[in-house]
N, C-alpha and C positions, 0 to 999 in steps of 0.2 A: 612923099613919106621923108624925100633930102637926103641928105649927102650922110655916109654911116663912116666911120673912119673902118680903119681894116681891121680888123678882131684875128686875133690868137689864142684866147681861152676864154672858158667860162669863168668871171668874177662874180665874188661872194654877189653882190650889188645885182649883176644880170641874172644868177638863178633865183633870187630872192622876186624879181620880175616878173620871169619866166613861171615862177609858182605861183603869181596873184593874178597871170592873165592879162600883165603887162596893163592892169587897172589902177589908176594913179591914185583915185580914193582911198586915204587912212593911209598912203604909201609914205616911209618916212621920208623921201626926196623933194617931194611934190612940197614941203612948204618951201626950199631954196627958187621954184619957178613960181609963186603963189603972186608973188608980184612984179613980175620981171617978165617984160616982152619976150623971154626967151621961152621956147617949147623942151621941156623933156625928150629925149632921142633913145632912151632907151627902150622903148620899143621896137623903132626901126632896128637898133642893135640887138635885140635879144632874136627877133626875124634874119637880120644877117648870120649871129652865131650858128641858130638853128639852120641854114642854106648852108654855111661854110664845114660847121664841125660836127651838125647833128645835135640829138637832144643833149641836155646835161644828164651824165650818170645820177641815179638815186634823184632825181628832185621831182618833187610831186605837182602835176601842172595841172593848174585849175583851166574846165572844156573851154574852150571858145576861140583861142588866139590862131592857134592856127590854121583853124577849120574856117576862120573867118577871111583871113589872108588870102585862104588858095581858091573863094569863090570869085 
């Protein structure tokens, strides 16, 4: 997945990504990476946030992301 910077808190962007199940389709930030050789690292960041800080409070998660990574 690549290297993730140290995480300190849940940001709005990270919570939005978590709630979307880390699906980039129709994500606001996907436009930034559309024509770029770089890939979005938000999924790796979200997984690291869950590992380090636990689930975000009051967030509605789409099914799948954490279950897929656990397999």
